[in-house]
Structure formats: C-alpha cells, structure tokens
C-alpha positions in Angstrom: 0.2 -0.1 0.1 3.1 2.2 0.9 4.5 1.6 -2.5 1.2 2.3 -4.3 0.7 5.7 -2.7 4.3 6.6 -3.2 3.5 5.8 -7.0 0.3 8.0 -7.1 1.7 11.2 -5.5 4.5 11.4 -8.4 6.6 14.3 -9.3 3.9 16.8 -10.2 2.1 16.4 -7.0 5.3 17.1 -4.7 6.2 20.5 -3.7 9.1 22.0 -2.3 10.9 25.0 -1.5 13.5 26.2 -4.4 17.0 27.0 -3.4 17.1 30.4 -5.2 13.5 31.3 -3.9 12.9 29.6 -0.6 9.2 31.4 -0.3 8.1 30.3 -3.8 6.5 27.2 -2.7 4.4 24.5 -4.7 6.7 24.0 -7.5 6.5 20.5 -9.3 8.9 18.0 -8.1 10.5 17.5 -11.8 14.0 18.1 -12.4 13.0 20.9 -14.6 10.7 22.7 -12.0 13.5 22.6 -9.4 16.3 24.1 -11.7 13.8 26.7 -13.2 16.3 30.0 -13.6 19.3 28.0 -12.8 21.3 27.2 -16.0 18.1 27.6 -18.3 18.0 29.9 -21.3 14.4 31.4 -22.1 15.9 31.7 -25.9 16.7 28.0 -26.0 13.4 27.1 -24.8 11.5 29.5 -27.1 13.4 28.2 -29.8 11.7 24.8 -29.8 8.3 26.3 -31.0 9.9 26.7 -34.1 8.6 23.6 -35.7 5.0 24.9 -35.1 5.8 28.4 -36.1 7.4 27.2 -39.5 4.2 26.2 -41.4 2.8 30.1 -40.8 6.3 31.9 -40.9 5.5 33.8 -44.1 2.7 35.8 -42.5 4.4 35.9 -39.0 7.4 37.4 -40.5 5.5 39.7 -42.9 3.5 40.9 -39.6 6.8 41.5 -37.8 8.0 43.6 -40.8 4.7 45.5 -41.2 5.3 46.3 -37.3 8.6 47.6 -37.7 7.8 49.8 -40.4 4.7 51.2 -38.3 6.9 51.6 -35.2 9.7 53.6 -37.6 6.9 56.0 -38.7 6.6 57.0 -35.3 10.0 58.3 -35.4 9.4 60.4 -38.5 6.9 62.4 -36.6 9.6 64.4 -34.6 11.5 65.2 -37.6 8.4 66.7 -39.0 7.9 68.7 -36.1 11.6 69.7 -36.4 10.8 71.2 -39.8 7.6 72.8 -38.5 9.2 74.7 -35.7 12.3 75.8 -37.4 10.5 76.5 -40.8 6.6 77.6 -41.0 6.5 78.3 -37.2 9.3 80.6 -37.0 8.4 82.3 -40.4 5.0 82.5 -39.0 3.9 80.7 -42.2 0.1 79.5 -41.6 0.1 77.3 -44.9 3.1 75.4 -44.0 1.6 74.8 -40.2 -1.4 73.3 -42.1 0.7 71.3 -44.2 2.7 70.0 -41.5 -0.4 68.9 -39.4 -1.8 67.2 -42.4 1.4 65.3 -42.9 1.4 64.4 -39.1 -2.3 63.1 -39.6 -1.3 61.0 -42.3 1.6 59.4 -40.4 -0.5 58.8 -37.2 -3.5 57.2 -39.6 -0.7 55.0 -41.4 1.1 53.9 -38.2 -2.5 53.0 -36.9 -3.6 51.0 -40.0 -0.1 49.1 -40.1 -0.5 47.7 -36.5 -4.0 46.9 -37.7 -2.9 45.0 -40.4 -0.1 43.3 -38.2 -3.1 42.1 -35.8 -5.1 40.6 -38.8 -2.0 39.0 -40.2 -1.2 36.7 -36.9 -4.6 36.4 -35.7 -5.6 33.3 -37.5 -2.2 31.5 -37.8 -1.2 32.0 -34.3 -4.6 30.4 -33.4 -3.7 27.4 -35.7 -0.2 27.0 -34.1 -2.1 26.8 -30.8 -4.6 24.2 -32.1 -1.7 22.1 -33.4 0.2 22.0 -30.3 -2.9 21.2 -28.2 -3.7 18.6 -30.8 0.1 17.1 -30.6 -0.1 17.0 -26.7 -3.5 15.2 -26.8 -2.2 12.4 -29.0 1.1 12.1 -27.4 -0.9 12.0 -23.9 -2.9 8.9 -25.3 0.4 7.0 -26.4 2.1 7.8 -23.1 2.2 4.7 -21.0 -0.2 4.1 -17.9 2.6 4.3 -15.6 3.0 8.2 -17.0 -0.7 8.8 -15.8 -0.1 7.0 -12.6 2.9 9.6 -11.8 1.2 12.8 -13.0 -1.9 14.8 -12.0 -5.0 15.4 -14.2 -4.6 19.1 -13.3 -1.2 19.4 -14.1 -2.0 18.1 -17.7 -4.9 20.0 -17.9 -3.2 23.4 -17.1 -0.7 22.5 -20.0 -3.1 22.0 -22.4 -5.1 25.1 -21.7 -3.4 27.7 -19.8 0.0 27.3 -20.9 -0.9 27.1 -24.3 -3.1 30.1 -24.4 -0.1 31.9 -22.7 2.2 30.9 -25.7 -0.3 32.2 -28.4 -0.4 35.6 -26.5 3.2 35.5 -26.4 3.7 34.8 -30.1 1.1 37.5 -31.1 2.5 40.3 -29.4 5.8 40.2 -27.1 7.7 38.1 -29.2 7.0 40.4 -32.2 7.8 43.5 -30.1 10.8 42.4 -28.9 12.0 42.6 -32.1 10.3 45.7 -33.3 11.3 47.6 -29.9 14.8 46.6 -30.4 14.9 47.9 -34.1 12.7 51.0 -33.0 15.4 51.9 -30.1 18.5 51.2 -32.5 16.9 53.5 -35.0 15.8 56.2 -32.6 19.3 56.5 -31.1 20.7 56.6 -34.4 18.7 59.6 -35.2 19.2 61.1 -31.7 23.0 61.2 -32.4 22.6 62.4 -35.7 20.6 65.5 -34.1 23.2 66.1 -31.1 25.3 63.6 -30.1 26.3 64.9 -26.6 22.3 64.7 -25.6 22.3 61.3 -27.2 25.1 60.0 -24.8 23.2 61.2 -21.6 20.2 59.3 -22.9 22.7 56.3 -23.6 24.0 56.3 -20.0 21.0 54.1 -18.3 21.9 51.4 -20.7 24.4 49.4 -18.6 22.2 49.6 -15.2 19.1 48.4 -17.0 21.1 45.5 -18.8 22.4 44.3 -15.1 18.7 45.0 -13.7 17.0 43.0 -16.4 19.7 40.1 -16.3 19.0 39.7 -12.3 15.2 40.3 -12.9 15.0 37.6 -15.3 16.8 34.9 -13.0 14.6 35.7 -10.2 11.5 36.1 -12.0 12.0 32.5 -13.6 11.6 30.8 -10.5 8.3 32.5 -9.5 7.0 32.2 -12.7 7.8 28.5 -12.8 5.9 28.4 -9.1 2.8 30.1 -10.0 2.2 27.9 -13.0 2.9 24.5 -11.1 0.7 26.0 -8.2 -2.0 26.8 -10.9 -2.0 23.1 -12.0 -2.3 21.7 -8.6 -5.3 24.1 -8.2 -6.8 22.8 -11.1 -6.3 19.2 -10.0 -8.1 20.1 -6.7 -11.1 21.7 -8.5 -11.4 18.8 -10.8 -11.1 15.8 -7.9 -13.8 18.1 -6.0 -15.9 18.1 -8.9 -15.8 14.5 -9.6 -16.0 13.5 -6.0 -18.6 15.9 -5.3 -20.8 13.0 -3.9 -18.4 11.9 -1.4 -17.7 15.2 -0.2 -21.4 15.7 0.2 -22.0 12.3 1.5 -19.5 12.6 4.5 -20.1 16.2 4.9 -16.5 17.1 4.2 -17.3 20.5 2.4 -15.9 22.7 4.9 -12.5 20.7 5.1 -12.2 20.7 1.4 -13.0 24.3 1.4 -9.9 25.0 3.9 -7.8 22.8 1.9 -8.7 24.7 -1.4 -8.5 28.1 0.4 -5.2 27.2 1.6 -3.9 26.2 -2.0 -5.5 29.6 -3.2 -3.5 31.7 -0.6 -0.4 29.9 -1.8 -1.0 30.7 -5.4 -2.2 34.2 -4.2 1.1 34.7 -2.4 3.2 33.6 -5.0 1.1 35.8 -7.4 2.1 38.7 -5.2 5.8 38.1 -5.2 5.6 37.8 -8.8 3.8 41.0 -9.1 6.2 42.6 -6.7 9.3 41.8 -8.8 7.4 43.3 -12.1 6.5 46.5 -10.2 10.2 46.8 -9.0 11.6 46.3 -12.3 9.3 48.4 -14.0 9.7 51.2 -11.4 13.4 51.2 -12.4 13.2 50.9 -15.8 10.9 53.8 -15.9 12.9 56.1 -13.6 16.2 55.7 -15.0 15.1 56.6 -18.9 13.0 59.5 -17.2 15.9 61.0 -15.2 18.1 60.9 -18.4 15.5 62.9 -20.4 15.1 65.2 -17.6 19.0 65.9 -17.7 18.8 66.0 -21.7 16.0 68.6 -21.5 18.1 70.9 -18.9 21.1 70.5 -20.9 19.5 70.9 -24.2 17.4 74.3 -22.8 20.8 75.7 -21.9 22.3 75.1 -25.4 19.0 76.6 -27.1 19.8 79.7 -24.9 23.2 79.8 -25.7 22.3 79.6 -29.5 24.3 76.4 -29.8 21.0 74.5 -30.6 17.8 75.4 -32.8 14.5 75.5 -31.0 13.4 72.9 -33.6 16.2 70.5 -33.0 15.5 70.5 -29.2 11.7 69.5 -29.8 12.6 67.0 -32.4 15.1 65.3 -29.9 12.8 65.6 -27.0 10.0 63.9 -29.2 12.2 61.4 -30.3 13.2 60.5 -26.8 9.5 60.4 -25.7 8.9 58.4 -28.5 11.2 55.8 -27.4 9.9 55.8 -23.8 7.4 53.1 -24.7 10.0 50.6 -26.3 12.2 51.0 -23.3 9.7 50.7 -20.6 8.0 48.1 -21.9 11.1 46.1 -21.6 10.3 44.7 -18.1 6.7 43.8 -19.3 7.9 42.1 -22.3 10.9 40.2 -20.5 8.2 38.8 -17.8 6.0 37.5 -20.5 8.9 36.0 -22.4 9.7 34.3 -19.0 6.2 33.2 -18.7 6.2 32.0 -22.2 9.5 30.1 -21.9 8.2 28.6 -18.7 5.1 27.5 -20.3 7.3 25.9 -23.2 9.3 23.9 -21.1 6.1 22.5 -18.9 4.8 21.7 -22.6 7.9 19.9 -23.8 8.2 18.2 -20.4 5.1 16.1 -21.3 6.1 16.0 -25.2 9.8 14.7 -24.3 8.2 11.9 -22.2 9.0 8.5 -24.3 6.1 6.6 -25.4 6.1 2.8 -25.1 6.6 1.8 -28.8 8.3 -1.4 -29.7 12.1 -1.0 -30.3 13.5 -1.6 -33.7 14.5 -5.1 -33.1 11.0 -6.0 -31.7 9.6 -4.2 -35.0 11.8 -6.6 -36.9 10.5 -9.6 -35.2 6.8 -8.5 -35.7 7.5 -8.4 -39.2 8.9 -11.9 -39.2 6.1 -13.0 -37.3 3.6 -11.3 -40.0 5.6 -13.0 -43.0 5.5 -16.1 -41.1 1.6 -16.1 -40.6 1.2 -15.3 -44.2 3.3 -18.2 -45.5 1.2 -20.4 -42.8 5.0 -21.5 -41.4 5.7 -21.4 -37.6 7.4 -18.1 -36.4 11.1 -17.9 -36.3 13.2 -18.7 -33.3 12.9 -15.9 -30.5 9.4 -14.7 -31.6 7.5 -17.8 -30.4 7.2 -20.1 -27.6 9.7 -23.1 -27.4 6.9 -25.5 -27.8 6.9 -24.4 -31.5 3.2 -23.3 -31.5 2.3 -21.3 -34.5 0.3 -17.9 -34.4 -3.1 -18.4 -35.2 -4.1 -17.7 -38.8 -7.2 -19.8 -39.1 -5.5 -23.2 -39.8 -2.6 -23.1 -37.4 -2.9 -24.6 -34.0 -3.7 -22.1 -31.1 -1.6 -22.1 -28.1 -3.8 -19.6 -26.1 -2.5 -17.2 -23.5 1.1 -17.9 -22.0 3.0 -16.1 -19.1 6.7 -17.4 -19.2 8.7 -16.0 -16.3 6.7 -13.0 -15.9 8.4 -10.2 -13.6 7.3 -6.8 -13.2 8.2 -3.8 -10.9 7.0 -0.2 -11.1 9.9 2.1 -12.5 9.8 4.5 -9.7 9.8 1.7 -6.9 12.8 1.7 -4.6 15.7 -0.5 -5.8 15.3 -2.7 -2.9 11.5 -3.3 -3.0 10.6 -6.7 -4.1 8.8 -6.9 -7.5 5.0 -6.7 -7.8 5.1 -10.0 -9.9 8.0 -12.5 -9.8 8.6 -15.3 -12.1 4.8 -16.0 -13.0 4.3 -18.9 -15.2 0.7 -19.8 -16.4 -0.8 -21.1 -19.5 -4.2 -20.6 -20.4 -5.4 -23.2 -23.0 -7.1 -21.6 -26.1 -10.7 -21.8 -25.5 -10.3 -22.0 -21.7 -11.4 -19.5 -19.0 -8.9 -19.2 -16.3 -9.8 -17.4 -13.1 -7.2 -15.8 -11.1 -7.6 -15.6 -7.6 -5.6 -13.9 -4.7 -5.5 -11.6 -1.8 -5.7 -7.9 -2.1 -2.5 -6.6 -2.9 -1.1 -9.8 -4.5 -0.7 -8.4 -8.0 -3.8 -9.8 -9.8 -4.6 -6.2 -11.9 -1.1 -5.7 -12.4 -0.9 -9.2 -14.1 -4.0 -8.5 -16.3 -2.9 -5.0 -17.2 0.4 -6.6 -18.6 -1.6 -8.5 -21.4 -2.9 -5.5 -23.3 0.5 -3.8 -22.4 -1.0 -0.9 -20.2 2.2 -1.8 -18.3 5.3 -3.2 -19.7 6.7 -6.3 -18.1 10.2 -6.1 -16.6 11.4 -9.4 -17.4 9.9 -12.9 -19.1 7.4 -12.8 -22.0 3.6 -13.0 -22.7 2.5 -14.8 -25.8 -0.9 -14.9 -27.4 -1.3 -18.0 -29.9 2.6 -18.5 -29.7 3.3 -14.7 -30.7 5.2 -12.4 -28.4 2.9 -9.4 -27.5 6.0 -7.0 -27.6 6.5 -8.3 -31.3 2.7 -7.3 -32.0 1.6 -3.9 -33.2 -0.4 -2.3 -30.5 -3.4 -1.9 -32.6 -3.4 -5.6 -33.4 -2.7 -6.4 -30.1 -5.8 -4.6 -28.8 -7.9 -5.9 -31.5 -7.0 -9.3 -30.4 -7.4 -8.4 -26.5 -10.5 -6.8 -24.8 -10.5 -5.8 -21.2 -13.2 -4.8 -18.5 -12.1 -3.2 -15.4 -13.6 -3.4 -11.9 -13.7 0.3 -11.9 -15.7 1.0 -15.1 -14.9 4.4 -17.2 -17.5 5.7 -19.1 -17.4 9.0 -21.1 -19.5 12.0 -22.0 -21.1 10.5 -24.6 -24.3 8.3 -25.4 -24.6 4.8 -24.1 -24.2 3.3 -27.3 -21.2 5.3 -28.0 -19.5 3.9 -24.8 -20.1 0.5 -25.6 -18.9 0.9 -29.2 -15.7 2.2 -28.4 -14.8 -1.6 -27.4 -14.4 -2.2 -31.4 -13.2 -0.5 -34.7 -16.4 -1.6 -36.7 -19.5 -2.2 -35.0 -22.9 -2.9 -36.2 -26.5 -2.3 -34.6 -26.7 -5.9 -34.4 -23.2 -6.2 -32.4 -24.2 -3.6 -30.2 -27.6 -5.2 -29.3 -26.0 -8.5 -28.6 -23.3 -7.2 -26.5 -26.1 -5.2 -24.3 -27.8 -8.5 -24.1 -24.6 -10.5 -22.9 -24.0 -7.8 -20.0 -28.2 -7.7 -19.0 -27.8 -4.0 -20.1 -31.3 -3.8 -21.4 -31.8 -1.2 -19.0 -30.4 1.2 -21.9 -33.4 0.6 -24.0 -35.5 2.0 -21.1 -33.6 5.3 -21.1 -35.4 8.2 -22.2 -33.6 8.2 -25.7 -32.1 4.6 -25.3 -28.8 4.0 -26.8 -28.5 7.7 -27.8 -29.1 8.7 -24.3 -26.1 11.0 -22.7 -24.8 9.2 -20.0 -23.1 12.2 -18.3 -19.5 12.7 -17.3 -18.1 9.3 -15.9 -21.4 8.0 -16.5 -22.4 9.5 -13.1 -26.0 9.5 -13.8 -26.0 5.6 -13.9 -25.8 3.2 -11.0 -22.6 1.6 -10.2 -23.9 -1.7 -11.3 -25.2 -0.1 -14.9 -22.0 1.4 -15.2 -20.1 -1.9 -14.7 -22.6 -3.7 -17.4 -22.0 -1.0 -20.1 -18.2 -1.6 -19.5 -18.9 -5.4 -19.8 -20.9 -4.8 -23.0 -17.9 -2.6 -24.1 -15.5 -5.6 -23.7 -17.6 -8.1 -25.5 -18.9 -6.1 -28.4 -15.9 -6.9 -30.6 -15.9 -10.5 -30.0 -12.6 -10.5 -29.1 -10.0 -13.5 -29.4 -9.0 -12.6 -25.8 -10.9 -11.2 -23.0 -9.5 -9.9 -19.8 -12.1 -9.3 -17.0 -11.0 -7.5 -13.8 -13.7 -8.6 -11.3 -16.3 -7.1 -13.6 -19.4 -8.3 -11.6 -18.5 -6.8 -8.2 -21.3 -4.0 -8.3 -23.9 -6.4 -9.3 -26.8 -7.8 -7.1 -27.2 -11.5 -7.1 -30.0 -11.7 -9.4 -28.4 -9.6 -11.9 -25.1 -11.2 -11.5 -26.6 -14.8 -12.3 -28.2 -13.3 -15.5 -25.1 -11.8 -16.3 -23.2 -15.0 -15.8 -25.6 -17.2 -18.0 -25.0 -14.8 -20.7 -21.4 -14.5 -20.4 -20.8 -18.5 -20.3 -21.8 -18.0 -24.2 -19.3 -15.6 -24.8 -16.4 -17.4 -22.5 -17.4 -20.7 -24.8 -15.8 -19.0 -27.9 -12.8 -17.0 -26.6 -9.9 -17.4 -24.3 -10.4 -15.4 -21.0 -8.4 -14.6 -17.9 -11.0 -13.4 -15.1 -10.0 -11.9 -11.9 -12.5 -13.2 -9.4 -13.2 -12.7 -5.8 -16.4 -14.7 -5.1 -17.2 -18.5 -5.8 -20.0 -17.7 -8.1 -17.3 -15.9 -10.6 -15.1 -18.6 -10.3 -17.6 -21.0 -11.4 -17.5 -19.4 -14.7 -13.7 -20.7 -15.2 -12.8 -24.0 -16.3 -9.5 -23.7 -14.1 -8.4 -21.4 -11.2 -5.0 -19.9 -10.7 -4.0 -19.0 -6.9 -1.6 -15.7 -7.0 0.3 -15.3 -3.8 2.9 -12.7 -3.1 3.4 -12.1 -7.1 3.8 -16.1 -7.6 1.4 -18.3 -9.0 1.3 -20.9 -6.3 -1.3 -23.4 -7.6 -3.4 -24.3 -10.6 -6.2 -26.4 -10.8 -10.1 -26.8 -10.7 -12.2 -25.0 -8.2 -12.8 -28.3 -6.2 -9.2 -29.4 -6.5 -7.8 -26.1 -4.8 -10.7 -26.1 -2.3 -9.2 -29.6 -1.0 -5.5 -28.9 -1.7 -5.0 -25.3 -0.7 -5.6 -23.6 2.7 -5.0 -20.2 1.3 -7.7 -20.7 -1.4 -10.2 -22.1 1.1 -9.6 -18.9 3.0 -10.1 -16.5 0.0 -13.5 -18.4 -0.8 -14.6 -18.6 2.8 -13.6 -15.3 4.0 -12.2 -17.2 7.2 -8.5 -15.8 7.4 -8.2 -18.5 10.2 -8.4 -21.2 7.5 -5.3 -20.0 6.2 -3.4 -20.3 9.6 -4.0 -23.9 9.7 
C-alpha cells in the first residue's frame, strides 16, 4: 500500500522550496521545475516552438516587418515637428503649419493602419499554431504508458493543455514580435538622436548599462516565481477537478468545509506567489521607467541651456525630445516583455516536459520480429526462433494450432519503485489454453490487476514474456494487440457520450446487431428504457447511472467486438445477486468462444472458469479446478470462505 501511495503522489504532486527562492512554494517535483531559472536559457526554450511556427512563418515575418515599419513611422513625426518649428512656425507661415499638421495626421493614420494589419496577419495563423500544439499534446498523452498517468496529476496536464498554450499564443502574437520591433525602434531612434545632437544622445545612453544588469537579475528571479505560479495553478486545477468529480463523496461525508479549507490554503499559496511575482515586476518596471525619465530630464535641461546659448535650434530640441519620448514605450515595455517572455519560456518547458516523455513504442528489434512473425503467418509457417514459445506453436491464422495465452517467467516492478523493493510480480508462469477460461484468485495486493494489465500492455513487463497463440505481445503492433485483447476493469470508466457510443468504443467497426448482442450479454437492457435509448447521454464518468449499470456497460464494451482474448478484472462486483446470475448465464456463451482470464473474488465468478490460478505474493502458487484447490490449498479455502483462520491452519 505504501508503494502504491508513493507511486500515485508522483513528481507533479510534490512541492518543495526552491534554493533560489525559498518562499516560492508549490513547484512541481520534476527536475526542470527544481532548476527553473538556474542554467536555463529562455531563448533556448522558446526556440523549440519553431517547428510549430514554420508553417506560418511567411505571415508571421510579414507581420513583424509591418510592425517595424509602423513603429519607425512614429520616429518620422519628430522630424516633421523639427521642420515645422524651424520653418513655418519660425517664419509665421500658416500654410506650412497646415501642411505639417496634415502630414502628421497621415503618419498617425498610416501607423494605426499598419498595426491593425499586423494584428490581422497573425490572428488566424497563431490560433492554428495553438490548435496544432494542443492536438499534438493530446495525441501524445494517448500514447504515453499508464505508468506516466499514474505519476502525473490530471490538473497538471490540463493546465498545460489550456492555460500554458493560451499563454504561448498570446506571447507569439504580441511580446515576441515587439521584442524585435522595439529593439529595431530603439536602434533607429538612437541613430536619429545622435545625428541630431550626439552629446545629448550620450546622456540618454547612460542608463543602458544599469538597465542590462537589472534585467539580468530580474530574469533569473522572475523565472523561478513564474514556474512556481504555473505549477501551483496546475495543482489548483487538480483540486477543483477532484472536488467536482468527487462531489458525492464530499457531500456524503459532510467534508465540504474541510475541502473548502484545503482549497483556500492552496489558493492562498497561489495568491502569495502571484503577489511576489507582481512585486518583482513592479520593482523592475519602476526602475526601468525611472532611469530613462531621469536621463530625459537631464537632456531637457542641457538642451535648453544649449538653445539659450544659441548652440542648438529650438526645432532640433523639440525633435530630440519628441524622439526621446517616442522611445519611452519601447524602453519602458522592456520589463513587461521580459516578464511575458519568461512566462512563455516556462510554459514551453512545461509543454515539452510532457512531449519529451517517451512513448512505449516497440524497439526496432521488436518491430523486425513483428515483421518476421507477420511474414511467417502469411506463409502459413511457424514463427522464427525468438518470436514464439519453445513448444513450437504457430500463430493463429485460421488453420494453425492455437496456443492460447501464456505467461513465461513474467516479472514486473514499477519504474519508480525503490531498488530494494520486491517486484510486484516475480516469475509468473501460467498457461491458459485456447478456448479456456482461467479464474485468477488472490488476496488484495497480490498483483492480480497488475498481471491482467500486462496483457494489453497497459504496463510493460520487466522480464519474461507473454504470448498470444505463440506470438510475443511485444512483437505485435499495438493496434493489432488491442484488437485481439479486450478488457473490462473493476472500476468502469464511461465517457461524456451516449450509452451506445460508450459500448461501441470496444471495437473499430460495430454494427447495430453487435451493439444489441453485447447489451444482451451484459444484461444491460436498462439502456432501452432510458429517455433516448442507446442515444441517451450518460454524463461525465457515467455518474447518471448506478454502479452496476456502469459496470454492465463496461462489460458490454469488452464483448462487443467478439475478441479473441478477454481480460475481465472482477467485472461483476457491483451487481446484485439476481443480475449477477443473469449476466453469468449470458457470459458463459461468450467465454465458450474465447480465451479468457477473469479476476475473481467470489465463488460464483470462479465457477465461470474451467480452471483457477492462485496468485500469492507475486507468484502463481497453485493451478487447478475450483474443487481441487478447495481440497489442496488452505489459502484458497480462506479466500473463498472469507475465513482468515483457515489459512493459518
């Protein structure tokens, strides 16, 4: 139990204090979270987005170019003002003043129009980039092994698929473009300033060195807090999701106040970290705004003195100050843009933390073995050595003998289990003959569910091999494996879809006749009494149905495709005695035509099987008929009678 709890906590549920930011609580326990801001390059992180930007690069770069032109138009306005002050205004020429005013109006309209065009150019492509990233993330999540989902909380994954990707789209639409635009604008602006009066230009350039140092320090500190906020938001999403899905438990046990307190505590942590984040941003923004303002004020005083001394024209001073004021936004926005860049870099890291997780795809050698098996099957010959059991049985191709389901020296341990912990399964040897139904019996925690999960490769075995009709499951393509093997779990999972759609998920091509047959086998005729029959929405997790009804729909889903192999993990535990008897009677017809492994806890379920295997401490300790094991095994008698004293004799 302790090992299971340790697995479920997982890296994304653990929190710790960062070495660099002791108060930034709630960071996820992944290595990248712990090292946020230490040795991480925001540029390197953001550069990983390029494959998604490449298809829309033409419009994206065009939009950036349009924004640069629009921003540089703003630098032309001070030059027009200089011409107006030194020309028409000094000469008292009203016609020239009207001409200058018209020119300023045209420049302003052109600038606004170009910025609007930039927004139009990037809107649709960046929405497509976000959709593409979300699609890839969802597809990758479906391919990741069950062990990954055991470790990661759903809230952390949801926050990556929603909040983080929305943040990235906003970054690509505005901050990324304006980091370039503002950089170009500042360079062009300073070129104009130095051309007008290089001594005053040097005064404005003095704050550059302290600004670079301040931004470097800010970037490091802000990265840690930004990561903490996003991870804590993921934890908060998990709490909300669990509270909604478990609302019946919360209400049933009157725990709404304690749940509210726990939620409030987590909210306070997020609020506290957000305030620290806002404090850092306020500090850097205040400094970034103060230093340039002091430089502009100094330049104004010096320029005024030079005008009074006749060393500088009034128009030049007006143009110089107008240009300096035009550069205020590009400089002052630096803190804001850096903050959004760090948020986006953190979101990118969180996105690729999931995308970098390896899927449990076959290795090249295994794929080659699969090809050899397929070739042997087409030729009607036995599989080559290394891809079939030593008994020489051939894969099933309609005429070759069927070997059934075989476990040979199967061992399994969870990847994150302590090195000295015993394996969950240790040297399991079991043969379920073709067409046979084997009941798997064992005490709680003996590894029954884990063993059944190895057959469809929901988990990957550590050692040994499992074969289906002589074919190693690791040599089978996953799609083919899961067409051969159907599963029904003790805890049925239904989706927010119709009752019929939930059942038809069990096979690729299902007819109406198949659906009705499966409902009949599972004694799920209650579906026809629902308001819209099989087209009735069952709600999230199927919570509009009773536990027994959900279990019968899950059983119907397992048998709808008439699979070659059937794995049932105590599928009748939630049924009443009368319904259980009806389901068992119908299920016997299905079991007669398939090879089945059935996890059983009750004698009535055991009696469905031809033979029984006893699993104890990760090993098969006895195999025989129900009556044989009752006579020969004290542990089996104890499990069937519920009398723990029987086993002690």
